[in-house]
PyMOL Python script that loads the backbone (N, CA, C, O; Angstrom):
from pymol import cmd

cmd.read_pdbstr("""\
ATOM      1  N   MET A   1       2.850   8.877  11.468  1.00  0.00           N
ATOM      2  CA  MET A   1       3.149   7.874  10.482  1.00  0.00           C
ATOM      3  C   MET A   1       4.840   7.933   9.949  1.00  0.00           C
ATOM      4  O   MET A   1       5.257   8.475   8.925  1.00  0.00           O
ATOM      5  N   ASN A   2       5.576   7.246  10.920  1.00  0.00           N
ATOM      6  CA  ASN A   2       6.995   6.754  10.488  1.00  0.00           C
ATOM      7  C   ASN A   2       7.332   5.718   9.259  1.00  0.00           C
ATOM      8  O   ASN A   2       6.883   4.596   9.026  1.00  0.00           O
ATOM      9  N   HIS A   3       7.966   6.250   8.800  1.00  0.00           N
ATOM     10  CA  HIS A   3       8.515   5.454   7.486  1.00  0.00           C
ATOM     11  C   HIS A   3       9.539   5.182   7.483  1.00  0.00           C
ATOM     12  O   HIS A   3      10.012   4.370   6.687  1.00  0.00           O
ATOM     13  N   ASP A   4      10.205   5.791   8.393  1.00  0.00           N
ATOM     14  CA  ASP A   4      11.773   5.310   8.401  1.00  0.00           C
ATOM     15  C   ASP A   4      12.200   3.789   8.543  1.00  0.00           C
ATOM     16  O   ASP A   4      13.317   3.453   8.150  1.00  0.00           O
ATOM     17  N   GLN A   5      11.413   2.952   9.045  1.00  0.00           N
ATOM     18  CA  GLN A   5      11.840   1.638   9.423  1.00  0.00           C
ATOM     19  C   GLN A   5      11.583   0.983   7.824  1.00  0.00           C
ATOM     20  O   GLN A   5      11.767  -0.232   7.757  1.00  0.00           O
ATOM     21  N   HIS A   6      11.235   1.581   6.722  1.00  0.00           N
ATOM     22  CA  HIS A   6      11.263   1.145   5.512  1.00  0.00           C
ATOM     23  C   HIS A   6      12.366   0.690   4.628  1.00  0.00           C
ATOM     24  O   HIS A   6      12.219  -0.175   3.765  1.00  0.00           O
ATOM     25  N   GLY A   7      13.630   1.398   4.916  1.00  0.00           N
ATOM     26  CA  GLY A   7      14.691   1.478   4.485  1.00  0.00           C
ATOM     27  C   GLY A   7      15.515  -0.041   4.483  1.00  0.00           C
ATOM     28  O   GLY A   7      15.391  -0.608   5.568  1.00  0.00           O
ATOM     29  N   THR A   8      16.036  -0.530   3.837  1.00  0.00           N
ATOM     30  CA  THR A   8      17.087  -1.472   3.746  1.00  0.00           C
ATOM     31  C   THR A   8      18.637  -0.822   3.743  1.00  0.00           C
ATOM     32  O   THR A   8      19.052   0.134   3.088  1.00  0.00           O
ATOM     33  N   ALA A   9      19.364  -1.698   4.729  1.00  0.00           N
ATOM     34  CA  ALA A   9      20.649  -1.510   4.943  1.00  0.00           C
ATOM     35  C   ALA A   9      21.720  -2.208   3.651  1.00  0.00           C
ATOM     36  O   ALA A   9      22.833  -1.812   3.304  1.00  0.00           O
ATOM     37  N   GLY A  10      21.000  -3.240   3.187  1.00  0.00           N
ATOM     38  CA  GLY A  10      21.528  -4.383   2.229  1.00  0.00           C
ATOM     39  C   GLY A  10      20.684  -4.994   1.654  1.00  0.00           C
ATOM     40  O   GLY A  10      19.495  -4.679   1.666  1.00  0.00           O
ATOM     41  N   ALA A  11      21.285  -6.218   0.902  1.00  0.00           N
ATOM     42  CA  ALA A  11      20.554  -6.865  -0.129  1.00  0.00           C
ATOM     43  C   ALA A  11      19.394  -7.633   0.811  1.00  0.00           C
ATOM     44  O   ALA A  11      19.839  -8.121   1.849  1.00  0.00           O
ATOM     45  N   LEU A  12      17.966  -7.794   0.565  1.00  0.00           N
ATOM     46  CA  LEU A  12      17.344  -8.634   1.119  1.00  0.00           C
ATOM     47  C   LEU A  12      17.378 -10.061   0.722  1.00  0.00           C
ATOM     48  O   LEU A  12      17.542 -10.417  -0.444  1.00  0.00           O
ATOM     49  N   SER A  13      17.177 -11.075   1.979  1.00  0.00           N
ATOM     50  CA  SER A  13      17.062 -12.307   1.629  1.00  0.00           C
ATOM     51  C   SER A  13      15.516 -12.667   0.908  1.00  0.00           C
ATOM     52  O   SER A  13      14.665 -11.795   0.732  1.00  0.00           O
ATOM     53  N   PRO A  14      15.362 -13.860   0.596  1.00  0.00           N
ATOM     54  CA  PRO A  14      13.724 -14.184  -0.384  1.00  0.00           C
ATOM     55  C   PRO A  14      12.914 -13.946   0.569  1.00  0.00           C
ATOM     56  O   PRO A  14      11.955 -13.198   0.379  1.00  0.00           O
ATOM     57  N   GLU A  15      13.191 -14.659   2.027  1.00  0.00           N
ATOM     58  CA  GLU A  15      12.139 -14.726   2.715  1.00  0.00           C
ATOM     59  C   GLU A  15      11.870 -13.063   3.214  1.00  0.00           C
ATOM     60  O   GLU A  15      10.718 -12.757   3.522  1.00  0.00           O
ATOM     61  N   GLU A  16      12.876 -12.097   3.277  1.00  0.00           N
ATOM     62  CA  GLU A  16      12.638 -10.880   3.827  1.00  0.00           C
ATOM     63  C   GLU A  16      11.827 -10.370   2.634  1.00  0.00           C
ATOM     64  O   GLU A  16      10.667 -10.062   2.903  1.00  0.00           O
ATOM     65  N   ALA A  17      12.181 -10.240   1.498  1.00  0.00           N
ATOM     66  CA  ALA A  17      11.628 -10.045   0.884  1.00  0.00           C
ATOM     67  C   ALA A  17      10.130 -10.096   0.368  1.00  0.00           C
ATOM     68  O   ALA A  17       9.364  -9.228  -0.051  1.00  0.00           O
ATOM     69  N   LEU A  18      10.028 -11.360   0.552  1.00  0.00           N
ATOM     70  CA  LEU A  18       8.188 -11.869   0.642  1.00  0.00           C
ATOM     71  C   LEU A  18       7.627 -11.260   1.848  1.00  0.00           C
ATOM     72  O   LEU A  18       6.528 -10.718   1.727  1.00  0.00           O
ATOM     73  N   ALA A  19       8.379 -11.258   3.350  1.00  0.00           N
ATOM     74  CA  ALA A  19       7.774 -10.343   4.215  1.00  0.00           C
ATOM     75  C   ALA A  19       7.508  -8.805   3.900  1.00  0.00           C
ATOM     76  O   ALA A  19       6.573  -8.072   4.223  1.00  0.00           O
ATOM     77  N   LEU A  20       8.489  -8.610   3.267  1.00  0.00           N
ATOM     78  CA  LEU A  20       8.164  -6.762   2.881  1.00  0.00           C
ATOM     79  C   LEU A  20       7.106  -6.677   1.849  1.00  0.00           C
ATOM     80  O   LEU A  20       6.342  -5.713   1.886  1.00  0.00           O
ATOM     81  N   LEU A  21       6.967  -7.657   0.856  1.00  0.00           N
ATOM     82  CA  LEU A  21       5.579  -7.688   0.097  1.00  0.00           C
ATOM     83  C   LEU A  21       4.428  -7.671   0.616  1.00  0.00           C
ATOM     84  O   LEU A  21       3.566  -6.886   0.219  1.00  0.00           O
ATOM     85  N   ARG A  22       4.213  -8.581   1.643  1.00  0.00           N
ATOM     86  CA  ARG A  22       2.893  -8.984   2.693  1.00  0.00           C
ATOM     87  C   ARG A  22       2.870  -7.492   3.450  1.00  0.00           C
ATOM     88  O   ARG A  22       1.846  -6.822   3.585  1.00  0.00           O
ATOM     89  N   TYR A  23       3.844  -7.205   3.793  1.00  0.00           N
ATOM     90  CA  TYR A  23       3.684  -5.944   4.548  1.00  0.00           C
ATOM     91  C   TYR A  23       3.154  -4.840   3.598  1.00  0.00           C
ATOM     92  O   TYR A  23       2.198  -4.196   4.030  1.00  0.00           O
ATOM     93  N   MET A  24       3.610  -4.535   2.420  1.00  0.00           N
ATOM     94  CA  MET A  24       3.476  -3.328   1.775  1.00  0.00           C
ATOM     95  C   MET A  24       2.132  -3.582   1.496  1.00  0.00           C
ATOM     96  O   MET A  24       1.322  -2.783   1.966  1.00  0.00           O
ATOM     97  N   ALA A  25       1.659  -4.655   0.740  1.00  0.00           N
ATOM     98  CA  ALA A  25       0.318  -4.820   0.547  1.00  0.00           C
ATOM     99  C   ALA A  25      -0.623  -4.491   1.770  1.00  0.00           C
ATOM    100  O   ALA A  25      -1.423  -3.566   1.635  1.00  0.00           O
ATOM    101  N   GLU A  26      -0.577  -5.153   2.889  1.00  0.00           N
ATOM    102  CA  GLU A  26      -1.572  -4.777   4.230  1.00  0.00           C
ATOM    103  C   GLU A  26      -1.567  -3.107   4.150  1.00  0.00           C
ATOM    104  O   GLU A  26      -2.646  -2.573   3.889  1.00  0.00           O
ATOM    105  N   HIS A  27      -0.356  -2.235   4.372  1.00  0.00           N
ATOM    106  CA  HIS A  27       0.310  -1.142   4.875  1.00  0.00           C
ATOM    107  C   HIS A  27      -0.455  -0.346   3.807  1.00  0.00           C
ATOM    108  O   HIS A  27      -1.054   0.666   4.170  1.00  0.00           O
ATOM    109  N   ASN A  28      -0.482  -0.713   2.549  1.00  0.00           N
ATOM    110  CA  ASN A  28      -1.125   0.794   1.462  1.00  0.00           C
ATOM    111  C   ASN A  28      -2.664   0.218   1.712  1.00  0.00           C
ATOM    112  O   ASN A  28      -3.504   1.104   1.550  1.00  0.00           O
ATOM    113  N   ARG A  29      -3.202  -1.055   2.065  1.00  0.00           N
ATOM    114  CA  ARG A  29      -4.342  -1.036   1.775  1.00  0.00           C
ATOM    115  C   ARG A  29      -5.056  -0.136   3.018  1.00  0.00           C
ATOM    116  O   ARG A  29      -6.124   0.455   2.858  1.00  0.00           O
ATOM    117  N   HIS A  30      -4.333  -0.132   4.212  1.00  0.00           N
ATOM    118  CA  HIS A  30      -4.657   0.936   5.438  1.00  0.00           C
ATOM    119  C   HIS A  30      -4.715   2.108   4.919  1.00  0.00           C
ATOM    120  O   HIS A  30      -5.700   2.835   5.044  1.00  0.00           O
ATOM    121  N   HIS A  31      -3.392   2.502   4.113  1.00  0.00           N
ATOM    122  CA  HIS A  31      -3.432   4.103   3.614  1.00  0.00           C
ATOM    123  C   HIS A  31      -4.825   4.381   2.716  1.00  0.00           C
ATOM    124  O   HIS A  31      -5.600   5.335   2.785  1.00  0.00           O
ATOM    125  N   ALA A  32      -4.853   3.349   1.959  1.00  0.00           N
ATOM    126  CA  ALA A  32      -6.167   3.779   0.809  1.00  0.00           C
ATOM    127  C   ALA A  32      -7.404   3.821   1.799  1.00  0.00           C
ATOM    128  O   ALA A  32      -8.143   4.804   1.771  1.00  0.00           O
ATOM    129  N   GLU A  33      -7.607   2.939   2.536  1.00  0.00           N
ATOM    130  CA  GLU A  33      -8.649   3.485   3.516  1.00  0.00           C
ATOM    131  C   GLU A  33      -8.452   4.377   4.577  1.00  0.00           C
ATOM    132  O   GLU A  33      -9.532   4.720   5.058  1.00  0.00           O
ATOM    133  N   GLU A  34      -7.629   4.806   5.040  1.00  0.00           N
ATOM    134  CA  GLU A  34      -7.585   5.981   5.444  1.00  0.00           C
ATOM    135  C   GLU A  34      -7.936   7.682   4.699  1.00  0.00           C
ATOM    136  O   GLU A  34      -8.496   8.643   5.226  1.00  0.00           O
ATOM    137  N   LEU A  35      -7.252   7.514   3.063  1.00  0.00           N
ATOM    138  CA  LEU A  35      -7.352   8.256   2.406  1.00  0.00           C
ATOM    139  C   LEU A  35      -8.916   8.362   1.949  1.00  0.00           C
ATOM    140  O   LEU A  35      -9.449   9.464   1.817  1.00  0.00           O
ATOM    141  N   ARG A  36      -9.582   7.198   1.728  1.00  0.00           N
ATOM    142  CA  ARG A  36     -10.911   7.027   1.420  1.00  0.00           C
ATOM    143  C   ARG A  36     -11.766   7.843   2.568  1.00  0.00           C
ATOM    144  O   ARG A  36     -12.536   8.697   2.130  1.00  0.00           O
ATOM    145  N   GLU A  37     -11.713   7.685   3.830  1.00  0.00           N
ATOM    146  CA  GLU A  37     -12.193   8.214   5.151  1.00  0.00           C
ATOM    147  C   GLU A  37     -12.094   9.750   4.844  1.00  0.00           C
ATOM    148  O   GLU A  37     -12.965  10.612   4.961  1.00  0.00           O
ATOM    149  N   THR A  38     -10.622   9.871   4.362  1.00  0.00           N
ATOM    150  CA  THR A  38     -10.161  11.455   4.446  1.00  0.00           C
ATOM    151  C   THR A  38     -11.506  12.386   3.572  1.00  0.00           C
ATOM    152  O   THR A  38     -12.214  13.364   3.813  1.00  0.00           O
ATOM    153  N   ALA A  39     -11.338  11.500   2.575  1.00  0.00           N
ATOM    154  CA  ALA A  39     -12.179  12.173   1.076  1.00  0.00           C
ATOM    155  C   ALA A  39     -13.397  12.402   1.455  1.00  0.00           C
ATOM    156  O   ALA A  39     -13.946  13.185   0.679  1.00  0.00           O
ATOM    157  N   ALA A  40     -14.404  11.886   2.751  1.00  0.00           N
ATOM    158  CA  ALA A  40     -15.512  12.185   3.214  1.00  0.00           C
ATOM    159  C   ALA A  40     -15.683  13.896   3.594  1.00  0.00           C
ATOM    160  O   ALA A  40     -16.777  14.461   3.578  1.00  0.00           O
ATOM    161  N   VAL A  41     -14.577  14.478   3.882  1.00  0.00           N
ATOM    162  CA  VAL A  41     -14.531  15.722   4.656  1.00  0.00           C
ATOM    163  C   VAL A  41     -14.205  16.913   3.604  1.00  0.00           C
ATOM    164  O   VAL A  41     -14.367  18.110   3.840  1.00  0.00           O
ATOM    165  N   LEU A  42     -13.650  16.282   2.241  1.00  0.00           N
ATOM    166  CA  LEU A  42     -13.135  17.072   1.384  1.00  0.00           C
ATOM    167  C   LEU A  42     -14.176  17.895   0.874  1.00  0.00           C
ATOM    168  O   LEU A  42     -15.343  17.734   1.232  1.00  0.00           O
ATOM    169  N   PRO A  43     -13.704  19.078  -0.227  1.00  0.00           N
ATOM    170  CA  PRO A  43     -14.828  19.656  -1.270  1.00  0.00           C
ATOM    171  C   PRO A  43     -14.968  18.373  -2.382  1.00  0.00           C
ATOM    172  O   PRO A  43     -14.073  17.560  -2.611  1.00  0.00           O
ATOM    173  N   GLU A  44     -16.019  18.391  -2.876  1.00  0.00           N
ATOM    174  CA  GLU A  44     -16.477  17.502  -3.897  1.00  0.00           C
ATOM    175  C   GLU A  44     -15.352  17.164  -5.025  1.00  0.00           C
ATOM    176  O   GLU A  44     -15.220  16.019  -5.455  1.00  0.00           O
ATOM    177  N   THR A  45     -14.621  18.161  -5.430  1.00  0.00           N
ATOM    178  CA  THR A  45     -13.447  18.022  -6.396  1.00  0.00           C
ATOM    179  C   THR A  45     -12.608  17.052  -5.673  1.00  0.00           C
ATOM    180  O   THR A  45     -12.501  15.840  -5.860  1.00  0.00           O
ATOM    181  N   ALA A  46     -12.018  17.838  -4.788  1.00  0.00           N
ATOM    182  CA  ALA A  46     -11.250  17.134  -3.988  1.00  0.00           C
ATOM    183  C   ALA A  46     -11.370  15.825  -3.796  1.00  0.00           C
ATOM    184  O   ALA A  46     -10.622  14.967  -4.263  1.00  0.00           O
ATOM    185  N   ALA A  47     -12.381  15.641  -3.055  1.00  0.00           N
ATOM    186  CA  ALA A  47     -12.795  14.187  -2.581  1.00  0.00           C
ATOM    187  C   ALA A  47     -13.097  12.756  -3.795  1.00  0.00           C
ATOM    188  O   ALA A  47     -13.125  11.528  -3.705  1.00  0.00           O
ATOM    189  N   LYS A  48     -13.256  13.629  -4.733  1.00  0.00           N
ATOM    190  CA  LYS A  48     -13.305  12.609  -6.148  1.00  0.00           C
ATOM    191  C   LYS A  48     -11.943  12.377  -6.597  1.00  0.00           C
ATOM    192  O   LYS A  48     -11.704  11.318  -7.177  1.00  0.00           O
ATOM    193  N   LEU A  49     -10.897  13.339  -6.380  1.00  0.00           N
ATOM    194  CA  LEU A  49      -9.564  12.860  -6.640  1.00  0.00           C
ATOM    195  C   LEU A  49      -8.815  11.931  -5.561  1.00  0.00           C
ATOM    196  O   LEU A  49      -8.090  10.993  -5.891  1.00  0.00           O
ATOM    197  N   ALA A  50      -9.105  12.345  -4.090  1.00  0.00           N
ATOM    198  CA  ALA A  50      -8.793  11.228  -3.415  1.00  0.00           C
ATOM    199  C   ALA A  50      -9.471   9.999  -3.487  1.00  0.00           C
ATOM    200  O   ALA A  50      -8.749   9.004  -3.419  1.00  0.00           O
ATOM    201  N   GLU A  51     -10.844   9.798  -3.624  1.00  0.00           N
ATOM    202  CA  GLU A  51     -11.261   8.297  -3.924  1.00  0.00           C
ATOM    203  C   GLU A  51     -10.646   7.914  -5.161  1.00  0.00           C
ATOM    204  O   GLU A  51     -10.761   6.691  -5.244  1.00  0.00           O
ATOM    205  N   GLU A  52      -9.984   8.422  -6.270  1.00  0.00           N
ATOM    206  CA  GLU A  52      -9.713   7.930  -7.010  1.00  0.00           C
ATOM    207  C   GLU A  52      -8.071   7.431  -7.064  1.00  0.00           C
ATOM    208  O   GLU A  52      -7.533   6.627  -7.825  1.00  0.00           O
ATOM    209  N   ALA A  53      -7.475   8.277  -5.892  1.00  0.00           N
ATOM    210  CA  ALA A  53      -6.165   7.948  -5.669  1.00  0.00           C
ATOM    211  C   ALA A  53      -6.264   6.619  -4.626  1.00  0.00           C
ATOM    212  O   ALA A  53      -5.427   5.716  -4.621  1.00  0.00           O
ATOM    213  N   ALA A  54      -7.250   6.666  -3.893  1.00  0.00           N
ATOM    214  CA  ALA A  54      -7.441   5.654  -2.946  1.00  0.00           C
ATOM    215  C   ALA A  54      -7.626   3.980  -3.691  1.00  0.00           C
ATOM    216  O   ALA A  54      -7.172   2.906  -3.297  1.00  0.00           O
ATOM    217  N   ALA A  55      -8.328   4.246  -4.688  1.00  0.00           N
ATOM    218  CA  ALA A  55      -8.971   3.506  -5.519  1.00  0.00           C
ATOM    219  C   ALA A  55      -7.299   2.717  -6.390  1.00  0.00           C
ATOM    220  O   ALA A  55      -7.112   1.570  -6.795  1.00  0.00           O
ATOM    221  N   LEU A  56      -6.598   3.636  -6.394  1.00  0.00           N
ATOM    222  CA  LEU A  56      -5.118   3.211  -7.276  1.00  0.00           C
ATOM    223  C   LEU A  56      -4.472   2.337  -6.254  1.00  0.00           C
ATOM    224  O   LEU A  56      -4.033   1.217  -6.514  1.00  0.00           O
ATOM    225  N   MET A  57      -4.429   2.954  -4.970  1.00  0.00           N
ATOM    226  CA  MET A  57      -4.175   2.702  -3.903  1.00  0.00           C
ATOM    227  C   MET A  57      -4.152   1.009  -3.683  1.00  0.00           C
ATOM    228  O   MET A  57      -3.222   0.228  -3.483  1.00  0.00           O
ATOM    229  N   ARG A  58      -5.481   0.837  -3.804  1.00  0.00           N
ATOM    230  CA  ARG A  58      -6.062  -0.311  -3.594  1.00  0.00           C
ATOM    231  C   ARG A  58      -5.666  -1.461  -4.552  1.00  0.00           C
ATOM    232  O   ARG A  58      -5.485  -2.652  -4.295  1.00  0.00           O
ATOM    233  N   GLN A  59      -5.582  -0.810  -5.690  1.00  0.00           N
ATOM    234  CA  GLN A  59      -5.168  -1.806  -6.834  1.00  0.00           C
ATOM    235  C   GLN A  59      -3.732  -2.118  -6.852  1.00  0.00           C
ATOM    236  O   GLN A  59      -3.405  -3.228  -7.272  1.00  0.00           O
ATOM    237  N   ALA A  60      -2.876  -1.336  -6.476  1.00  0.00           N
ATOM    238  CA  ALA A  60      -1.481  -1.314  -6.332  1.00  0.00           C
ATOM    239  C   ALA A  60      -1.173  -2.538  -5.223  1.00  0.00           C
ATOM    240  O   ALA A  60      -0.347  -3.450  -5.246  1.00  0.00           O
ATOM    241  N   ALA A  61      -2.145  -2.180  -4.293  1.00  0.00           N
ATOM    242  CA  ALA A  61      -1.904  -3.191  -2.927  1.00  0.00           C
ATOM    243  C   ALA A  61      -2.223  -4.961  -3.563  1.00  0.00           C
ATOM    244  O   ALA A  61      -1.594  -5.970  -3.246  1.00  0.00           O
ATOM    245  N   GLU A  62      -3.126  -4.878  -4.305  1.00  0.00           N
ATOM    246  CA  GLU A  62      -3.448  -6.155  -4.675  1.00  0.00           C
ATOM    247  C   GLU A  62      -2.169  -6.543  -5.692  1.00  0.00           C
ATOM    248  O   GLU A  62      -1.708  -7.679  -5.579  1.00  0.00           O
ATOM    249  N   LEU A  63      -1.630  -5.703  -6.604  1.00  0.00           N
ATOM    250  CA  LEU A  63      -0.645  -6.221  -7.448  1.00  0.00           C
ATOM    251  C   LEU A  63       0.303  -6.783  -6.453  1.00  0.00           C
ATOM    252  O   LEU A  63       0.682  -7.938  -6.648  1.00  0.00           O
ATOM    253  N   ILE A  64       0.818  -6.027  -5.237  1.00  0.00           N
ATOM    254  CA  ILE A  64       1.750  -6.281  -4.638  1.00  0.00           C
ATOM    255  C   ILE A  64       1.634  -7.554  -3.695  1.00  0.00           C
ATOM    256  O   ILE A  64       2.597  -8.210  -3.298  1.00  0.00           O
ATOM    257  N   GLN A  65       0.179  -7.818  -3.375  1.00  0.00           N
ATOM    258  CA  GLN A  65      -0.435  -9.182  -3.078  1.00  0.00           C
ATOM    259  C   GLN A  65      -0.057 -10.200  -3.941  1.00  0.00           C
ATOM    260  O   GLN A  65       0.534 -11.174  -3.475  1.00  0.00           O
ATOM    261  N   ARG A  66      -0.350 -10.116  -5.343  1.00  0.00           N
ATOM    262  CA  ARG A  66      -0.155 -10.831  -6.404  1.00  0.00           C
ATOM    263  C   ARG A  66       1.487 -11.577  -6.614  1.00  0.00           C
ATOM    264  O   ARG A  66       1.824 -12.728  -6.888  1.00  0.00           O
ATOM    265  N   ALA A  67       2.263 -10.328  -6.342  1.00  0.00           N
ATOM    266  CA  ALA A  67       3.599 -10.532  -6.510  1.00  0.00           C
ATOM    267  C   ALA A  67       4.475 -11.396  -5.331  1.00  0.00           C
ATOM    268  O   ALA A  67       5.542 -11.992  -5.481  1.00  0.00           O
ATOM    269  N   ALA A  68       3.610 -11.246  -4.052  1.00  0.00           N
ATOM    270  CA  ALA A  68       3.867 -11.951  -2.941  1.00  0.00           C
ATOM    271  C   ALA A  68       3.468 -13.680  -3.006  1.00  0.00           C
ATOM    272  O   ALA A  68       4.156 -14.596  -2.557  1.00  0.00           O
ATOM    273  N   LEU A  69       2.186 -13.778  -3.684  1.00  0.00           N
ATOM    274  CA  LEU A  69       1.287 -15.037  -3.906  1.00  0.00           C
ATOM    275  C   LEU A  69       2.657 -15.584  -5.066  1.00  0.00           C
ATOM    276  O   LEU A  69       2.973 -16.773  -5.117  1.00  0.00           O
ATOM    277  N   GLU A  70       3.198 -14.754  -5.736  1.00  0.00           N
ATOM    278  CA  GLU A  70       4.142 -15.248  -6.886  1.00  0.00           C
ATOM    279  C   GLU A  70       5.360 -15.837  -6.251  1.00  0.00           C
ATOM    280  O   GLU A  70       5.769 -16.969  -6.506  1.00  0.00           O
ATOM    281  N   THR A  71       5.829 -15.139  -5.543  1.00  0.00           N
ATOM    282  CA  THR A  71       7.370 -15.283  -4.626  1.00  0.00           C
ATOM    283  C   THR A  71       7.011 -16.568  -4.124  1.00  0.00           C
ATOM    284  O   THR A  71       7.702 -17.539  -4.429  1.00  0.00           O
ATOM    285  N   GLU A  72       5.809 -16.712  -3.243  1.00  0.00           N
ATOM    286  CA  GLU A  72       5.736 -17.956  -2.534  1.00  0.00           C
ATOM    287  C   GLU A  72       5.953 -19.561  -3.485  1.00  0.00           C
ATOM    288  O   GLU A  72       6.434 -20.593  -3.017  1.00  0.00           O
ATOM    289  N   GLY A  73       5.508 -19.386  -4.713  1.00  0.00           N
ATOM    290  CA  GLY A  73       5.387 -20.279  -5.258  1.00  0.00           C
ATOM    291  C   GLY A  73       4.241 -21.388  -5.866  1.00  0.00           C
ATOM    292  O   GLY A  73       4.613 -22.374  -6.502  1.00  0.00           O
TER     293      GLY A  73
END
""", "prot")
cmd.dss("prot")
cmd.show_as("cartoon", "prot")
cmd.util.cbc("prot")
cmd.orient("prot")
């Protein structure tokens, strides 16, 4: 999981910002799924917390997706 490429050197163009939003939405959905899968092997209390965190990540991904749709016009 290399997140070094996520940094930006300067201001983004509108096109770059839209591409970043799309990427972040999909990327976070993927991480939410990984977290959900991880929860399956955790103790019950930890699993519940991980599932809750995964749900929040999916919710955040949906908000990012909506921001991308709004940006598209």
